PDBQT receptor file of N, H, CA, C and O in Angstrom, charges set to zero:
ATOM      1  N   MET A   1     -28.997 -29.469 -34.559  1.00  0.00    +0.000 N 
ATOM      2  CA  MET A   1     -27.676 -29.103 -35.026  1.00  0.00    +0.000 C 
ATOM      3  C   MET A   1     -27.624 -27.578 -35.213  1.00  0.00    +0.000 C 
ATOM      4  O   MET A   1     -28.430 -27.035 -35.968  1.00  0.00    +0.000 OA
ATOM      5  N   PRO A   2     -26.717 -26.892 -34.561  1.00  0.00    +0.000 N 
ATOM      6  CA  PRO A   2     -26.631 -25.432 -34.710  1.00  0.00    +0.000 C 
ATOM      7  C   PRO A   2     -26.162 -25.038 -36.112  1.00  0.00    +0.000 C 
ATOM      8  O   PRO A   2     -25.413 -25.757 -36.774  1.00  0.00    +0.000 OA
ATOM      9  N   LYS A   3     -26.632 -23.875 -36.527  1.00  0.00    +0.000 N 
ATOM     10  H   LYS A   3     -27.240 -23.291 -35.990  1.00  0.00    +0.000 HD
ATOM     11  CA  LYS A   3     -26.239 -23.336 -37.819  1.00  0.00    +0.000 C 
ATOM     12  C   LYS A   3     -24.791 -22.873 -37.746  1.00  0.00    +0.000 C 
ATOM     13  O   LYS A   3     -24.390 -22.212 -36.789  1.00  0.00    +0.000 OA
ATOM     14  N   ILE A   4     -24.015 -23.221 -38.756  1.00  0.00    +0.000 N 
ATOM     15  H   ILE A   4     -24.341 -23.758 -39.534  1.00  0.00    +0.000 HD
ATOM     16  CA  ILE A   4     -22.615 -22.789 -38.814  1.00  0.00    +0.000 C 
ATOM     17  C   ILE A   4     -22.568 -21.415 -39.479  1.00  0.00    +0.000 C 
ATOM     18  O   ILE A   4     -23.039 -21.238 -40.603  1.00  0.00    +0.000 OA
ATOM     19  N   VAL A   5     -21.997 -20.456 -38.771  1.00  0.00    +0.000 N 
ATOM     20  H   VAL A   5     -21.615 -20.600 -37.858  1.00  0.00    +0.000 HD
ATOM     21  CA  VAL A   5     -21.947 -19.081 -39.252  1.00  0.00    +0.000 C 
ATOM     22  C   VAL A   5     -20.499 -18.698 -39.493  1.00  0.00    +0.000 C 
ATOM     23  O   VAL A   5     -19.646 -18.878 -38.625  1.00  0.00    +0.000 OA
ATOM     24  N   GLY A   6     -20.228 -18.168 -40.678  1.00  0.00    +0.000 N 
ATOM     25  H   GLY A   6     -20.921 -18.022 -41.383  1.00  0.00    +0.000 HD
ATOM     26  CA  GLY A   6     -18.889 -17.658 -40.969  1.00  0.00    +0.000 C 
ATOM     27  C   GLY A   6     -18.811 -16.212 -40.506  1.00  0.00    +0.000 C 
ATOM     28  O   GLY A   6     -19.245 -15.304 -41.214  1.00  0.00    +0.000 OA
ATOM     29  N   HIS A   7     -18.263 -16.000 -39.324  1.00  0.00    +0.000 N 
ATOM     30  H   HIS A   7     -17.910 -16.738 -38.748  1.00  0.00    +0.000 HD
ATOM     31  CA  HIS A   7     -18.250 -14.657 -38.743  1.00  0.00    +0.000 C 
ATOM     32  C   HIS A   7     -17.478 -13.657 -39.600  1.00  0.00    +0.000 C 
ATOM     33  O   HIS A   7     -17.900 -12.510 -39.753  1.00  0.00    +0.000 OA
ATOM     34  N   ASP A   8     -16.374 -14.081 -40.145  1.00  0.00    +0.000 N 
ATOM     35  H   ASP A   8     -16.031 -15.012 -40.020  1.00  0.00    +0.000 HD
ATOM     36  CA  ASP A   8     -15.601 -13.167 -40.997  1.00  0.00    +0.000 C 
ATOM     37  C   ASP A   8     -16.382 -12.803 -42.253  1.00  0.00    +0.000 C 
ATOM     38  O   ASP A   8     -16.348 -11.657 -42.702  1.00  0.00    +0.000 OA
ATOM     39  N   GLU A   9     -17.083 -13.778 -42.817  1.00  0.00    +0.000 N 
ATOM     40  H   GLU A   9     -17.110 -14.708 -42.452  1.00  0.00    +0.000 HD
ATOM     41  CA  GLU A   9     -17.890 -13.525 -44.018  1.00  0.00    +0.000 C 
ATOM     42  C   GLU A   9     -19.029 -12.555 -43.710  1.00  0.00    +0.000 C 
ATOM     43  O   GLU A   9     -19.297 -11.636 -44.483  1.00  0.00    +0.000 OA
ATOM     44  N   ARG A  10     -19.695 -12.766 -42.579  1.00  0.00    +0.000 N 
ATOM     45  H   ARG A  10     -19.478 -13.513 -41.950  1.00  0.00    +0.000 HD
ATOM     46  CA  ARG A  10     -20.784 -11.856 -42.180  1.00  0.00    +0.000 C 
ATOM     47  C   ARG A  10     -20.257 -10.440 -41.956  1.00  0.00    +0.000 C 
ATOM     48  O   ARG A  10     -20.898  -9.459 -42.334  1.00  0.00    +0.000 OA
ATOM     49  N   ARG A  11     -19.096 -10.349 -41.343  1.00  0.00    +0.000 N 
ATOM     50  H   ARG A  11     -18.575 -11.145 -41.036  1.00  0.00    +0.000 HD
ATOM     51  CA  ARG A  11     -18.488  -9.039 -41.081  1.00  0.00    +0.000 C 
ATOM     52  C   ARG A  11     -18.216  -8.309 -42.399  1.00  0.00    +0.000 C 
ATOM     53  O   ARG A  11     -18.477  -7.112 -42.518  1.00  0.00    +0.000 OA
ATOM     54  N   LEU A  12     -17.691  -9.036 -43.380  1.00  0.00    +0.000 N 
ATOM     55  H   LEU A  12     -17.478 -10.008 -43.282  1.00  0.00    +0.000 HD
ATOM     56  CA  LEU A  12     -17.417  -8.428 -44.680  1.00  0.00    +0.000 C 
ATOM     57  C   LEU A  12     -18.701  -8.010 -45.389  1.00  0.00    +0.000 C 
ATOM     58  O   LEU A  12     -18.732  -6.972 -46.050  1.00  0.00    +0.000 OA
ATOM     59  N   GLU A  13     -19.755  -8.804 -45.259  1.00  0.00    +0.000 N 
ATOM     60  H   GLU A  13     -19.730  -9.648 -44.722  1.00  0.00    +0.000 HD
ATOM     61  CA  GLU A  13     -21.045  -8.436 -45.847  1.00  0.00    +0.000 C 
ATOM     62  C   GLU A  13     -21.552  -7.127 -45.245  1.00  0.00    +0.000 C 
ATOM     63  O   GLU A  13     -22.075  -6.271 -45.959  1.00  0.00    +0.000 OA
ATOM     64  N   LEU A  14     -21.396  -6.975 -43.939  1.00  0.00    +0.000 N 
ATOM     65  H   LEU A  14     -20.971  -7.670 -43.359  1.00  0.00    +0.000 HD
ATOM     66  CA  LEU A  14     -21.839  -5.746 -43.277  1.00  0.00    +0.000 C 
ATOM     67  C   LEU A  14     -21.007  -4.546 -43.709  1.00  0.00    +0.000 C 
ATOM     68  O   LEU A  14     -21.541  -3.456 -43.917  1.00  0.00    +0.000 OA
ATOM     69  N   VAL A  15     -19.699  -4.746 -43.843  1.00  0.00    +0.000 N 
ATOM     70  H   VAL A  15     -19.265  -5.630 -43.674  1.00  0.00    +0.000 HD
ATOM     71  CA  VAL A  15     -18.826  -3.651 -44.283  1.00  0.00    +0.000 C 
ATOM     72  C   VAL A  15     -19.204  -3.223 -45.704  1.00  0.00    +0.000 C 
ATOM     73  O   VAL A  15     -19.306  -2.030 -45.991  1.00  0.00    +0.000 OA
ATOM     74  N   ASP A  16     -19.409  -4.192 -46.580  1.00  0.00    +0.000 N 
ATOM     75  H   ASP A  16     -19.326  -5.161 -46.347  1.00  0.00    +0.000 HD
ATOM     76  CA  ASP A  16     -19.798  -3.871 -47.958  1.00  0.00    +0.000 C 
ATOM     77  C   ASP A  16     -21.142  -3.147 -48.002  1.00  0.00    +0.000 C 
ATOM     78  O   ASP A  16     -21.304  -2.167 -48.729  1.00  0.00    +0.000 OA
ATOM     79  N   ALA A  17     -22.100  -3.633 -47.222  1.00  0.00    +0.000 N 
ATOM     80  H   ALA A  17     -21.969  -4.429 -46.631  1.00  0.00    +0.000 HD
ATOM     81  CA  ALA A  17     -23.413  -2.990 -47.168  1.00  0.00    +0.000 C 
ATOM     82  C   ALA A  17     -23.303  -1.569 -46.636  1.00  0.00    +0.000 C 
ATOM     83  O   ALA A  17     -23.970  -0.661 -47.132  1.00  0.00    +0.000 OA
ATOM     84  N   THR A  18     -22.464  -1.378 -45.631  1.00  0.00    +0.000 N 
ATOM     85  H   THR A  18     -21.922  -2.115 -45.228  1.00  0.00    +0.000 HD
ATOM     86  CA  THR A  18     -22.277  -0.041 -45.052  1.00  0.00    +0.000 C 
ATOM     87  C   THR A  18     -21.730   0.921 -46.093  1.00  0.00    +0.000 C 
ATOM     88  O   THR A  18     -22.215   2.047 -46.204  1.00  0.00    +0.000 OA
ATOM     89  N   TRP A  19     -20.730   0.501 -46.856  1.00  0.00    +0.000 N 
ATOM     90  H   TRP A  19     -20.335  -0.413 -46.766  1.00  0.00    +0.000 HD
ATOM     91  CA  TRP A  19     -20.161   1.382 -47.881  1.00  0.00    +0.000 C 
ATOM     92  C   TRP A  19     -21.162   1.690 -48.990  1.00  0.00    +0.000 C 
ATOM     93  O   TRP A  19     -21.176   2.801 -49.519  1.00  0.00    +0.000 OA
ATOM     94  N   ARG A  20     -22.000   0.712 -49.349  1.00  0.00    +0.000 N 
ATOM     95  H   ARG A  20     -21.988  -0.191 -48.919  1.00  0.00    +0.000 HD
ATOM     96  CA  ARG A  20     -23.015   0.971 -50.379  1.00  0.00    +0.000 C 
ATOM     97  C   ARG A  20     -24.022   2.006 -49.890  1.00  0.00    +0.000 C 
ATOM     98  O   ARG A  20     -24.414   2.893 -50.648  1.00  0.00    +0.000 OA
ATOM     99  N   ILE A  21     -24.444   1.900 -48.633  1.00  0.00    +0.000 N 
ATOM    100  H   ILE A  21     -24.126   1.179 -48.017  1.00  0.00    +0.000 HD
ATOM    101  CA  ILE A  21     -25.394   2.870 -48.065  1.00  0.00    +0.000 C 
ATOM    102  C   ILE A  21     -24.758   4.249 -48.003  1.00  0.00    +0.000 C 
ATOM    103  O   ILE A  21     -25.402   5.235 -48.362  1.00  0.00    +0.000 OA
ATOM    104  N   ILE A  22     -23.508   4.342 -47.555  1.00  0.00    +0.000 N 
ATOM    105  H   ILE A  22     -22.986   3.541 -47.263  1.00  0.00    +0.000 HD
ATOM    106  CA  ILE A  22     -22.827   5.632 -47.475  1.00  0.00    +0.000 C 
ATOM    107  C   ILE A  22     -22.699   6.251 -48.864  1.00  0.00    +0.000 C 
ATOM    108  O   ILE A  22     -22.899   7.454 -49.029  1.00  0.00    +0.000 OA
ATOM    109  N   ALA A  23     -22.367   5.439 -49.857  1.00  0.00    +0.000 N 
ATOM    110  H   ALA A  23     -22.204   4.461 -49.722  1.00  0.00    +0.000 HD
ATOM    111  CA  ALA A  23     -22.225   5.952 -51.223  1.00  0.00    +0.000 C 
ATOM    112  C   ALA A  23     -23.556   6.475 -51.756  1.00  0.00    +0.000 C 
ATOM    113  O   ALA A  23     -23.587   7.472 -52.477  1.00  0.00    +0.000 OA
ATOM    114  N   ARG A  24     -24.650   5.811 -51.408  1.00  0.00    +0.000 N 
ATOM    115  H   ARG A  24     -24.625   5.001 -50.822  1.00  0.00    +0.000 HD
ATOM    116  CA  ARG A  24     -25.967   6.202 -51.905  1.00  0.00    +0.000 C 
ATOM    117  C   ARG A  24     -26.601   7.338 -51.129  1.00  0.00    +0.000 C 
ATOM    118  O   ARG A  24     -27.176   8.253 -51.719  1.00  0.00    +0.000 OA
ATOM    119  N   HIS A  25     -26.497   7.285 -49.784  1.00  0.00    +0.000 N 
ATOM    120  H   HIS A  25     -26.029   6.542 -49.306  1.00  0.00    +0.000 HD
ATOM    121  CA  HIS A  25     -27.245   8.212 -48.937  1.00  0.00    +0.000 C 
ATOM    122  C   HIS A  25     -26.377   9.132 -48.084  1.00  0.00    +0.000 C 
ATOM    123  O   HIS A  25     -26.904   9.986 -47.370  1.00  0.00    +0.000 OA
ATOM    124  N   GLY A  26     -25.064   8.973 -48.146  1.00  0.00    +0.000 N 
ATOM    125  H   GLY A  26     -24.636   8.280 -48.725  1.00  0.00    +0.000 HD
ATOM    126  CA  GLY A  26     -24.187   9.764 -47.298  1.00  0.00    +0.000 C 
ATOM    127  C   GLY A  26     -24.164   9.211 -45.880  1.00  0.00    +0.000 C 
ATOM    128  O   GLY A  26     -24.882   8.267 -45.551  1.00  0.00    +0.000 OA
ATOM    129  N   MET A  27     -23.326   9.816 -45.055  1.00  0.00    +0.000 N 
ATOM    130  H   MET A  27     -22.743  10.583 -45.323  1.00  0.00    +0.000 HD
ATOM    131  CA  MET A  27     -23.180   9.357 -43.668  1.00  0.00    +0.000 C 
ATOM    132  C   MET A  27     -24.495   9.459 -42.888  1.00  0.00    +0.000 C 
ATOM    133  O   MET A  27     -24.773   8.629 -42.022  1.00  0.00    +0.000 OA
ATOM    134  N   GLU A  28     -25.304  10.482 -43.199  1.00  0.00    +0.000 N 
ATOM    135  H   GLU A  28     -25.078  11.156 -43.902  1.00  0.00    +0.000 HD
ATOM    136  CA  GLU A  28     -26.555  10.680 -42.478  1.00  0.00    +0.000 C 
ATOM    137  C   GLU A  28     -27.535   9.539 -42.726  1.00  0.00    +0.000 C 
ATOM    138  O   GLU A  28     -28.369   9.242 -41.871  1.00  0.00    +0.000 OA
ATOM    139  N   GLY A  29     -27.442   8.902 -43.880  1.00  0.00    +0.000 N 
ATOM    140  H   GLY A  29     -26.764   9.143 -44.575  1.00  0.00    +0.000 HD
ATOM    141  CA  GLY A  29     -28.355   7.820 -44.208  1.00  0.00    +0.000 C 
ATOM    142  C   GLY A  29     -27.869   6.453 -43.774  1.00  0.00    +0.000 C 
ATOM    143  O   GLY A  29     -28.552   5.451 -43.988  1.00  0.00    +0.000 OA
ATOM    144  N   ALA A  30     -26.698   6.405 -43.170  1.00  0.00    +0.000 N 
ATOM    145  H   ALA A  30     -26.144   7.218 -42.997  1.00  0.00    +0.000 HD
ATOM    146  CA  ALA A  30     -26.105   5.124 -42.771  1.00  0.00    +0.000 C 
ATOM    147  C   ALA A  30     -26.591   4.732 -41.384  1.00  0.00    +0.000 C 
ATOM    148  O   ALA A  30     -25.821   4.735 -40.423  1.00  0.00    +0.000 OA
ATOM    149  N   THR A  31     -27.873   4.395 -41.284  1.00  0.00    +0.000 N 
ATOM    150  H   THR A  31     -28.498   4.392 -42.064  1.00  0.00    +0.000 HD
ATOM    151  CA  THR A  31     -28.435   3.945 -40.014  1.00  0.00    +0.000 C 
ATOM    152  C   THR A  31     -28.282   2.431 -39.909  1.00  0.00    +0.000 C 
ATOM    153  O   THR A  31     -28.105   1.744 -40.914  1.00  0.00    +0.000 OA
ATOM    154  N   LEU A  32     -28.352   1.925 -38.694  1.00  0.00    +0.000 N 
ATOM    155  H   LEU A  32     -28.496   2.483 -37.877  1.00  0.00    +0.000 HD
ATOM    156  CA  LEU A  32     -28.277   0.480 -38.494  1.00  0.00    +0.000 C 
ATOM    157  C   LEU A  32     -29.399  -0.223 -39.247  1.00  0.00    +0.000 C 
ATOM    158  O   LEU A  32     -29.191  -1.302 -39.802  1.00  0.00    +0.000 OA
ATOM    159  N   ARG A  33     -30.568   0.367 -39.270  1.00  0.00    +0.000 N 
ATOM    160  H   ARG A  33     -30.738   1.243 -38.819  1.00  0.00    +0.000 HD
ATOM    161  CA  ARG A  33     -31.707  -0.235 -39.968  1.00  0.00    +0.000 C 
ATOM    162  C   ARG A  33     -31.422  -0.339 -41.466  1.00  0.00    +0.000 C 
ATOM    163  O   ARG A  33     -31.677  -1.380 -42.072  1.00  0.00    +0.000 OA
ATOM    164  N   GLU A  34     -30.897   0.729 -42.066  1.00  0.00    +0.000 N 
ATOM    165  H   GLU A  34     -30.690   1.574 -41.574  1.00  0.00    +0.000 HD
ATOM    166  CA  GLU A  34     -30.575   0.718 -43.494  1.00  0.00    +0.000 C 
ATOM    167  C   GLU A  34     -29.478  -0.288 -43.816  1.00  0.00    +0.000 C 
ATOM    168  O   GLU A  34     -29.553  -1.003 -44.815  1.00  0.00    +0.000 OA
ATOM    169  N   ILE A  35     -28.474  -0.338 -42.974  1.00  0.00    +0.000 N 
ATOM    170  H   ILE A  35     -28.413   0.243 -42.163  1.00  0.00    +0.000 HD
ATOM    171  CA  ILE A  35     -27.361  -1.276 -43.193  1.00  0.00    +0.000 C 
ATOM    172  C   ILE A  35     -27.844  -2.717 -43.074  1.00  0.00    +0.000 C 
ATOM    173  O   ILE A  35     -27.478  -3.560 -43.893  1.00  0.00    +0.000 OA
ATOM    174  N   ALA A  36     -28.653  -3.005 -42.074  1.00  0.00    +0.000 N 
ATOM    175  H   ALA A  36     -28.950  -2.320 -41.409  1.00  0.00    +0.000 HD
ATOM    176  CA  ALA A  36     -29.180  -4.358 -41.895  1.00  0.00    +0.000 C 
ATOM    177  C   ALA A  36     -30.027  -4.773 -43.091  1.00  0.00    +0.000 C 
ATOM    178  O   ALA A  36     -29.903  -5.893 -43.586  1.00  0.00    +0.000 OA
ATOM    179  N   THR A  37     -30.883  -3.876 -43.553  1.00  0.00    +0.000 N 
ATOM    180  H   THR A  37     -30.984  -2.965 -43.152  1.00  0.00    +0.000 HD
ATOM    181  CA  THR A  37     -31.721  -4.173 -44.712  1.00  0.00    +0.000 C 
ATOM    182  C   THR A  37     -30.867  -4.433 -45.942  1.00  0.00    +0.000 C 
ATOM    183  O   THR A  37     -31.118  -5.384 -46.682  1.00  0.00    +0.000 OA
ATOM    184  N   GLU A  38     -29.871  -3.606 -46.164  1.00  0.00    +0.000 N 
ATOM    185  H   GLU A  38     -29.667  -2.834 -45.563  1.00  0.00    +0.000 HD
ATOM    186  CA  GLU A  38     -28.982  -3.746 -47.323  1.00  0.00    +0.000 C 
ATOM    187  C   GLU A  38     -28.230  -5.073 -47.277  1.00  0.00    +0.000 C 
ATOM    188  O   GLU A  38     -28.021  -5.702 -48.314  1.00  0.00    +0.000 OA
ATOM    189  N   ALA A  39     -27.827  -5.500 -46.095  1.00  0.00    +0.000 N 
ATOM    190  H   ALA A  39     -27.997  -4.990 -45.252  1.00  0.00    +0.000 HD
ATOM    191  CA  ALA A  39     -27.063  -6.738 -45.950  1.00  0.00    +0.000 C 
ATOM    192  C   ALA A  39     -27.961  -7.972 -45.904  1.00  0.00    +0.000 C 
ATOM    193  O   ALA A  39     -27.472  -9.099 -45.981  1.00  0.00    +0.000 OA
ATOM    194  N   GLY A  40     -29.285  -7.761 -45.777  1.00  0.00    +0.000 N 
ATOM    195  H   GLY A  40     -29.683  -6.846 -45.715  1.00  0.00    +0.000 HD
ATOM    196  CA  GLY A  40     -30.202  -8.882 -45.710  1.00  0.00    +0.000 C 
ATOM    197  C   GLY A  40     -30.317  -9.486 -44.322  1.00  0.00    +0.000 C 
ATOM    198  O   GLY A  40     -30.703 -10.647 -44.179  1.00  0.00    +0.000 OA
ATOM    199  N   PHE A  41     -29.986  -8.711 -43.301  1.00  0.00    +0.000 N 
ATOM    200  H   PHE A  41     -29.672  -7.768 -43.417  1.00  0.00    +0.000 HD
ATOM    201  CA  PHE A  41     -30.076  -9.165 -41.922  1.00  0.00    +0.000 C 
ATOM    202  C   PHE A  41     -31.276  -8.510 -41.255  1.00  0.00    +0.000 C 
ATOM    203  O   PHE A  41     -31.753  -7.466 -41.699  1.00  0.00    +0.000 OA
ATOM    204  N   ALA A  42     -31.757  -9.130 -40.186  1.00  0.00    +0.000 N 
ATOM    205  H   ALA A  42     -31.369  -9.978 -39.825  1.00  0.00    +0.000 HD
ATOM    206  CA  ALA A  42     -32.786  -8.505 -39.375  1.00  0.00    +0.000 C 
ATOM    207  C   ALA A  42     -32.157  -7.351 -38.600  1.00  0.00    +0.000 C 
ATOM    208  O   ALA A  42     -30.999  -7.431 -38.191  1.00  0.00    +0.000 OA
ATOM    209  N   HIS A  43     -32.910  -6.296 -38.402  1.00  0.00    +0.000 N 
ATOM    210  H   HIS A  43     -33.851  -6.231 -38.735  1.00  0.00    +0.000 HD
ATOM    211  CA  HIS A  43     -32.390  -5.129 -37.683  1.00  0.00    +0.000 C 
ATOM    212  C   HIS A  43     -31.901  -5.519 -36.297  1.00  0.00    +0.000 C 
ATOM    213  O   HIS A  43     -30.889  -4.999 -35.827  1.00  0.00    +0.000 OA
ATOM    214  N   GLY A  44     -32.610  -6.431 -35.638  1.00  0.00    +0.000 N 
ATOM    215  H   GLY A  44     -33.432  -6.854 -36.019  1.00  0.00    +0.000 HD
ATOM    216  CA  GLY A  44     -32.226  -6.864 -34.297  1.00  0.00    +0.000 C 
ATOM    217  C   GLY A  44     -30.938  -7.680 -34.264  1.00  0.00    +0.000 C 
ATOM    218  O   GLY A  44     -30.357  -7.884 -33.198  1.00  0.00    +0.000 OA
ATOM    219  N   ALA A  45     -30.492  -8.146 -35.425  1.00  0.00    +0.000 N 
ATOM    220  H   ALA A  45     -30.964  -7.981 -36.291  1.00  0.00    +0.000 HD
ATOM    221  CA  ALA A  45     -29.264  -8.941 -35.475  1.00  0.00    +0.000 C 
ATOM    222  C   ALA A  45     -28.021  -8.065 -35.289  1.00  0.00    +0.000 C 
ATOM    223  O   ALA A  45     -26.943  -8.567 -34.969  1.00  0.00    +0.000 OA
ATOM    224  N   LEU A  46     -28.179  -6.760 -35.491  1.00  0.00    +0.000 N 
ATOM    225  H   LEU A  46     -29.054  -6.352 -35.751  1.00  0.00    +0.000 HD
ATOM    226  CA  LEU A  46     -27.062  -5.831 -35.319  1.00  0.00    +0.000 C 
ATOM    227  C   LEU A  46     -27.182  -5.168 -33.970  1.00  0.00    +0.000 C 
ATOM    228  O   LEU A  46     -28.228  -4.617 -33.628  1.00  0.00    +0.000 OA
ATOM    229  N   LYS A  47     -26.122  -5.222 -33.214  1.00  0.00    +0.000 N 
ATOM    230  H   LYS A  47     -25.272  -5.670 -33.493  1.00  0.00    +0.000 HD
ATOM    231  CA  LYS A  47     -26.106  -4.583 -31.901  1.00  0.00    +0.000 C 
ATOM    232  C   LYS A  47     -25.093  -3.460 -31.925  1.00  0.00    +0.000 C 
ATOM    233  O   LYS A  47     -23.937  -3.678 -32.289  1.00  0.00    +0.000 OA
ATOM    234  N   PRO A  48     -25.508  -2.251 -31.541  1.00  0.00    +0.000 N 
ATOM    235  CA  PRO A  48     -24.572  -1.113 -31.552  1.00  0.00    +0.000 C 
ATOM    236  C   PRO A  48     -23.477  -1.258 -30.535  1.00  0.00    +0.000 C 
ATOM    237  O   PRO A  48     -22.617  -0.384 -30.426  1.00  0.00    +0.000 OA
TER     238      PRO A  48
């Protein structure tokens, strides 16, 4: 049985994580790796 993923919910989690990283580290610190870690996702789960 495939895992049911709430795409809108995941998108909001990423947006929230991105803003937290920007607030803490500025735009320069907002790397995909930092955002993925903050959101609790694997780095490979994010595709640029």
